Structures are given as structure tokens and as C-alpha cells.
C-alpha positions in Angstrom: 16.7 -30.3 71.3 18.7 -31.9 74.1 22.2 -30.8 75.1 25.1 -32.3 73.3 26.9 -35.4 74.5 29.1 -34.9 77.5 31.8 -37.3 76.7 34.0 -38.2 73.7 33.6 -41.8 72.6 36.7 -43.6 71.2 36.9 -44.2 67.5 36.1 -47.8 66.4 36.2 -49.9 63.3 34.2 -53.0 62.4 37.2 -54.8 61.0 39.0 -54.6 57.6 40.7 -51.7 56.0 37.5 -50.6 54.2 35.6 -49.9 57.4 35.1 -46.2 58.1 36.5 -44.5 61.2 33.5 -43.4 63.2 33.9 -40.8 65.9 31.1 -39.3 68.0 32.1 -35.8 69.1 30.5 -33.3 71.5 29.5 -29.8 70.2 32.1 -27.9 72.1 34.5 -25.1 71.2 38.0 -26.3 70.5 41.1 -24.8 68.9 40.8 -25.1 65.1 44.0 -26.5 63.6 45.4 -25.6 60.2 43.7 -27.7 57.6 45.7 -30.3 55.8 44.5 -32.0 52.5 45.8 -35.5 53.1 44.0 -37.5 50.4 41.4 -38.9 52.9 37.8 -37.8 52.4 36.3 -37.1 55.9 32.6 -36.6 56.1 31.0 -35.2 59.2 27.3 -35.3 60.1 25.5 -32.5 61.8 22.1 -34.2 62.5 19.9 -34.5 65.6 20.4 -37.8 67.3 19.0 -36.9 70.8 16.0 -34.9 72.0 13.0 -33.9 70.0 14.8 -34.1 66.6 16.1 -37.6 67.0 13.1 -39.2 65.3 14.2 -37.4 62.1 18.0 -37.3 62.6 18.7 -40.9 63.7 17.5 -42.4 60.4 19.4 -39.7 58.5 22.6 -40.5 60.4 22.1 -44.2 59.7 21.6 -43.5 56.0 24.9 -41.5 55.9 26.7 -44.4 57.7 25.2 -46.9 55.2 26.3 -44.8 52.2 29.9 -44.5 53.6 30.0 -48.3 54.2 28.9 -48.9 50.6 31.7 -46.6 49.3 34.3 -48.3 51.4 33.1 -51.8 50.5 33.7 -50.9 46.9 37.3 -49.9 47.6 37.0 -46.5 49.2 38.0 -43.2 47.5 41.3 -41.8 46.4 42.9 -45.1 47.5 41.7 -44.7 51.1 38.6 -45.5 53.1 36.2 -42.6 53.6 36.1 -41.6 57.3 33.0 -40.5 59.1 32.7 -38.2 62.1 29.3 -37.7 63.7 28.0 -34.9 65.8 24.6 -34.2 67.4 22.7 -31.2 66.0 21.5 -29.3 69.1 20.3 -25.8 69.7 23.8 -24.7 70.9 25.9 -26.6 68.4 28.9 -25.1 66.7 31.2 -26.6 64.2 34.5 -26.5 66.1 34.4 -30.2 66.8 34.0 -31.1 63.2 36.5 -28.6 61.9 38.9 -29.8 64.6 38.5 -33.3 63.4 39.6 -32.3 59.9 36.3 -33.0 58.0 36.1 -32.0 54.4 32.4 -32.0 54.1 29.3 -32.0 56.3 26.0 -33.7 55.8 23.4 -31.5 57.6 22.1 -29.6 59.3 18.6 -30.9 59.3 17.1 -27.6 60.6 16.9 -24.5 58.4 17.4 -22.4 61.5 20.6 -24.2 62.5 21.8 -24.0 58.9 21.3 -20.2 58.8 23.2 -20.0 62.1 26.3 -22.2 61.3 26.7 -21.7 57.6 28.8 -18.6 58.0 31.2 -20.6 60.3 31.3 -23.5 57.8 32.1 -21.3 54.8 34.7 -19.4 56.8 36.4 -22.8 57.5 36.1 -23.6 53.8 33.9 -26.8 54.2 31.4 -28.3 51.8 27.9 -28.5 53.4 25.1 -30.6 52.0 21.7 -30.6 53.8 19.1 -33.3 53.1 16.2 -31.4 54.8 16.8 -27.6 55.3 14.3 -26.0 52.9 14.1 -22.3 54.0 14.0 -19.7 51.2 16.5 -17.6 53.3 19.1 -20.2 52.4 18.6 -19.6 48.6 20.7 -16.5 48.5 22.9 -17.1 51.6 26.5 -15.9 51.0 27.9 -19.4 51.1 30.9 -18.9 48.8 29.4 -21.7 46.6 30.0 -24.3 49.4 26.3 -25.1 50.4 24.2 -27.6 48.6 20.8 -29.2 49.1 19.3 -32.5 48.0 15.8 -31.4 49.1 13.8 -28.8 47.2 13.9 -25.2 48.5 10.6 -23.7 49.8 10.8 -21.5 46.7 10.1 -24.6 44.7 7.5 -25.6 47.2 5.7 -22.3 46.5 5.6 -23.2 42.8 4.2 -26.6 43.8 1.4 -24.8 45.8 0.6 -22.7 42.8 0.3 -25.8 40.7 -2.0 -27.4 43.1 -4.1 -24.2 43.3 -4.4 -24.1 39.5 -5.7 -27.7 39.5 -8.6 -27.0 41.9 -10.6 -25.2 39.1 -11.0 -22.1 41.2 -9.3 -18.9 40.2 -9.0 -16.4 43.1 -6.6 -16.8 46.0 -6.4 -15.3 49.4 -3.0 -15.8 51.1 -3.0 -15.8 54.9 0.5 -16.1 56.5 2.5 -15.6 59.6 4.0 -12.1 59.6 7.6 -13.1 60.2 10.6 -13.6 57.9 9.6 -17.2 57.3 6.1 -16.2 56.2 7.1 -13.1 54.2 9.8 -15.0 52.3 7.2 -17.6 51.3 4.6 -15.1 50.3 7.1 -13.2 48.0 8.0 -16.5 46.3 4.3 -17.6 46.0 3.4 -14.3 44.3 6.0 -15.0 41.7 4.8 -18.5 41.2 1.1 -17.5 40.9 2.1 -14.7 38.4 3.4 -17.5 36.1 -0.1 -19.1 36.0 -2.5 -16.8 34.1 -5.6 -18.6 35.4 -4.8 -17.5 39.0 -5.0 -14.2 40.7 -4.3 -13.1 44.3 -7.2 -11.0 45.6 -6.1 -10.7 49.3 -3.1 -11.1 51.5 -3.6 -11.3 55.2 -0.6 -11.2 57.6 -1.0 -12.8 61.0 0.8 -12.0 64.3 1.6 -15.4 65.7 1.7 -13.9 69.2 -2.0 -12.9 69.0 -4.1 -15.4 71.0 -7.2 -14.7 69.0 -6.9 -15.1 65.2 -10.7 -14.9 64.5 -10.5 -11.4 63.0 -7.9 -12.4 60.4 -9.8 -15.6 59.7 -13.1 -13.8 59.0 -11.2 -11.3 56.8 -9.9 -14.2 54.8 -13.3 -15.8 54.3 -14.9 -12.4 53.6 -12.5 -12.0 50.7 -14.6 -14.4 48.8 -11.6 -16.2 47.4 -12.2 -19.7 46.0 -8.8 -20.8 47.3 -7.2 -20.0 50.6 -3.5 -20.6 51.0 -2.3 -20.9 54.6 1.5 -20.5 55.1 2.7 -21.1 58.6 4.4 -23.3 61.1 2.8 -26.3 62.9 1.6 -24.4 66.0 0.5 -21.0 64.8 -0.3 -22.2 61.3 -2.5 -24.9 62.9 -4.2 -22.3 65.1 -4.9 -20.2 62.0 -6.3 -23.2 60.1 -8.7 -23.9 63.0 -9.7 -20.2 63.1 -10.6 -20.3 59.4 -12.7 -23.4 59.9 -14.6 -21.6 62.7 -15.0 -18.5 60.6 -16.6 -20.6 57.8 -19.1 -22.0 60.3 -19.8 -18.6 61.8 -20.4 -16.7 58.5 -22.1 -19.5 56.6 -19.8 -18.8 53.7 -19.1 -21.4 51.0 -16.0 -23.5 51.9 -13.1 -22.6 49.8 -10.3 -25.0 48.8 -7.6 -24.6 51.6 -4.0 -25.3 50.5 -1.4 -25.6 53.2 2.4 -25.8 53.3 4.4 -28.8 54.6 4.7 -27.6 58.2 0.9 -27.9 58.6 1.3 -31.6 58.0 1.9 -32.1 61.7 -1.2 -30.1 62.7 -3.1 -33.3 63.4 -5.1 -32.0 66.4 -6.4 -29.1 64.4 -7.4 -31.5 61.6 -9.4 -33.7 64.1 -11.3 -30.7 65.5 -12.2 -29.3 62.1 -15.6 -29.8 60.5 -15.7 -32.7 58.0 -16.7 -30.4 55.2 -13.7 -28.1 55.8 -11.2 -30.9 56.3 -12.2 -32.5 53.0 -11.3 -29.2 51.2 -7.8 -29.1 52.7 -4.9 -30.0 50.4 -1.3 -30.0 51.7 1.9 -29.8 49.6 5.2 -31.1 50.9 8.6 -32.3 49.6 8.5 -36.0 49.0 10.2 -37.6 52.0 9.8 -41.3 51.2 10.4 -42.7 47.7 8.1 -45.6 46.6 9.8 -48.9 46.2 13.0 -47.8 48.0 13.2 -49.8 51.2 16.7 -48.9 52.3 17.8 -46.5 53.6 14.5 -46.1 55.5 13.1 -43.0 57.2 11.9 -39.6 56.1 14.5 -37.9 53.8 16.9 -40.8 54.4 17.4 -41.1 50.6 18.3 -37.4 50.5 21.0 -37.9 53.1 22.3 -40.9 51.2 22.5 -38.7 48.1 24.4 -36.0 49.9 27.2 -38.6 50.7 27.3 -40.0 47.1 27.4 -36.5 45.5 30.2 -35.4 47.8 32.2 -38.6 47.2 31.7 -38.5 43.4 32.6 -34.8 43.3 35.8 -35.7 45.2 36.6 -38.5 42.8 36.1 -36.2 39.8 38.3 -33.5 41.4 40.9 -36.1 42.4 41.1 -34.4 45.7 39.6 -34.2 49.2 40.0 -30.4 49.1 36.5 -28.9 49.8 36.9 -26.1 47.3 37.7 -28.5 44.6 34.9 -30.9 45.7 32.4 -28.0 45.6 33.4 -27.1 42.1 32.4 -30.6 40.9 29.1 -31.0 42.8 26.9 -29.7 39.9 29.0 -31.4 37.3 28.5 -34.8 39.0 24.7 -34.3 39.0 24.0 -33.6 35.3 25.0 -33.7 31.7 26.5 -37.2 31.4 25.9 -40.9 31.7 23.1 -41.6 34.1 24.0 -43.8 37.2 22.8 -44.3 40.7 25.0 -46.7 42.6 28.3 -45.2 43.8 30.3 -48.1 42.4 28.7 -47.8 38.9 29.2 -44.0 38.9 32.8 -44.3 40.1 33.6 -46.8 37.3 32.3 -44.3 34.7 34.4 -41.5 36.3 37.5 -43.6 36.3 36.9 -44.3 32.6 37.0 -40.6 31.9 33.3 -40.3 31.3 31.0 -37.5 32.5 28.3 -38.8 34.9 24.7 -37.7 35.7 24.1 -38.9 39.3 20.5 -39.9 39.6 19.9 -40.3 43.3 17.7 -42.6 45.3 15.7 -39.5 46.3 14.9 -38.9 42.6 16.5 -37.0 39.7 19.2 -34.7 41.0 20.3 -31.7 39.1 22.3 -29.2 41.2 22.2 -25.6 40.0 25.7 -24.2 39.2 24.4 -20.8 40.3 22.8 -21.7 43.7 23.9 -25.2 44.7 20.2 -26.0 45.1 18.1 -28.6 43.2 16.9 -27.1 39.9 13.8 -29.4 40.2 12.3 -31.4 43.0 9.5 -33.8 43.7 6.5 -33.0 45.9 3.6 -34.9 47.3 0.0 -33.7 48.0 -1.5 -34.8 51.3 -4.9 -34.7 53.0 -6.2 -35.3 56.5 -8.4 -38.2 57.5 -11.0 -38.0 60.3 -8.3 -39.0 62.9 -6.0 -36.1 61.9 -3.6 -38.4 60.1 -1.9 -37.0 57.0 -2.5 -39.2 54.0 -0.4 -39.0 50.9 -2.6 -38.5 47.9 0.0 -39.4 45.2 3.0 -41.5 46.5 5.1 -41.0 43.3 4.6 -37.2 43.6 5.1 -34.6 40.9 8.1 -32.6 39.8 8.5 -28.9 39.9 11.4 -27.0 38.4 
């Protein structure tokens, strides 16, 4: 990602007391002042708005802005407008600017790697963090002091979704081929557990792959020689894509029957590999990914924009239930706001129920939301299956998706 902004832009409002205060801050180290709970909910964003990640982060930031605007148009929170502070998520970002601005909660980061790097700093500062997109299994058990939440399903749920898809192929034996790094090993461990819950499936081979190896033909041939009816490929876009291409070539070289090939969400961007694959192999590839766009929801627009919107509403409703902008008290109400009460979606409707003394069950725009009291993660999540067309485009097979959890 590109470097952070070099200058500090002045705060501005769009008129009226209900307008949020919006600041754009650079990711620089500053002296962190003592926190003061002043009755004003301040939400910060840590999302990429420049560089390679801007295509994802810009719509997410816009969704956060729209959610804050909606809250303020309905009268704000705790008698005050919600304030918004934005930062650019870069490879060198730290949280000093957000902490120095006195934010109570952060929406972001978008990247799992960034989340793993900054969560320790966030929890040390006592901030609520809600990510709409960071799915890494390594975040499941992160020592976050119960301050980290996600409105997107963890990769551990994605592995259960892959097992579901595998069971529906009609084949029974699985070969797992995966990158031999923490990312791949975490997913394999979770996938084993998911497969074990489905008695019709059995894993007959696991083939680890060194992503630094320029030639993956040996591992690909070992995968095909296993005779598995289902090959599950777990990897990132680049090395996972190379592995998928090597498996296609191995099928052609050995003349073996083409298995079903199930891939994780990162392979969705391996369009060049999909173009170069034989048509027979490409037709047997099924991808599984968290649902990023909800049918019939036009606004906010963009991949995972509804998830970012839901982070804002959950934080605000938790603050309303707590009667405080104190992050610890907000965190203690996040799960409560998401289940066990009267179902509502719009912030104003939910807030009316809370002010009437009723328990709410926030059903977000991204889908049903049920935050686990133990982990802060979604107890269930919605996934899509996708396939590749002849031009390498990923095509969603079922727009509504299916729930896992």
C-alpha cells in the first residue's frame, strides 16, 4: 500500500449540529494523551484509501460515513452527534493518530495481517475494534481482552463451508494441498475438524507446498496420484494460483480423471490461471468465499460495505445500551445487542427499542448477526460458491449464499 498522507486536513462539517466531525489523520507516532470519557462517541476508521487497497477500502470508508450520518440524522447518540476520524490503512500504520484523537472504537483494519500487527496496541489502549473483512484464523484466539469483533465470518467458518461444498459433490475422498506457512497450516487444521464432522468424507492425503519453490509440478502430481475424488487447494492468490495451474497440468500429463477442485476465497482473484486452464478442469473448480455483496441491498455499495455499516451500528447500539462511550462498557454490550431480543435493522428503530427498555437483536444489512460472547466473532456467517468462466471471471453460483455456523 502507498505511504500515509503527509498533511493533516482541517476538520469540517456539512452544516447542522447533527453533522459528524470528520478528520483525516496521518499514520504518525504522536504522544498519547490520557483518555477521557466525555459522552461523545468517536469512531475511527483504519481502512485503505490510497494505493492497492483503495478499491476495497474507499467503499468501506464511505459506508462508515453513511452509517454515522444516518445515526446523527436520527438525533445522534447519548445526546451528542457521533464523531468520525479517518485514517489510511498502510503497511506502516500505527494507531497513535487515532488514539491521540480520542476515538472510542475503530472500524477496521481491512487486512488480517494489519489486524494481527496492531491489535495488541489497540487493546493496550483499551479500544473497541470491529473489522468488516479480516478473516484470518489467527485472529480467532488473539489475546484481545474481549475488545475485537468481526462482522465477517472467520476462515474457520470458511473451512466448514468448504467441507459442506465437498460433501455436496458426491465424491468421498479428499486430498488437501496447501501452502506450508502459518496461513495454510491454520486453515488445514480447521478443515480437518470440519471434515471430521461429516462422516461421508475422509482425507486421504495432505500435501504441503513451499511457495518459494518455482516448480510445483512434483506436489501437483502427488496430489493427482492420491486418487482423491476431491482436491481442496488452500493458498493465496499468487502461489495458490500457481498451484492450481500445476494441478491442471498434472491432470493433462498423467491422463488421470479430473477430480472436483475446491478453492478458498483468495483464489477468486486467480483469473489468469483460470484462463489458462483446460476447459475440463476449469469446469470442475468450485470456490467458496464469504458473501461480500448482499442481493437487493443497493446502499451502501461495494464489497463488504454492508459489513462496515454493521460495525458502526453495532458499536453505536452497544454504546446506547451501555449508556456510555467507554470502550470497555461498549465491548460488554456488543454480543447483547446482536441477539436474544426484538429483531431490528435500522439504527433508529433499534435505538427506539433500547430507549424503551427492550432487548434488541440487531439484524444487519450484511445478514443475520450473532456475535459470540466467547470470541467476539460471528457465530454463523453467509458464504457464496463461485466458478470461473472461460475469460477467468469469477461468477457467483448462488447470490443469496448459504449459512454456516
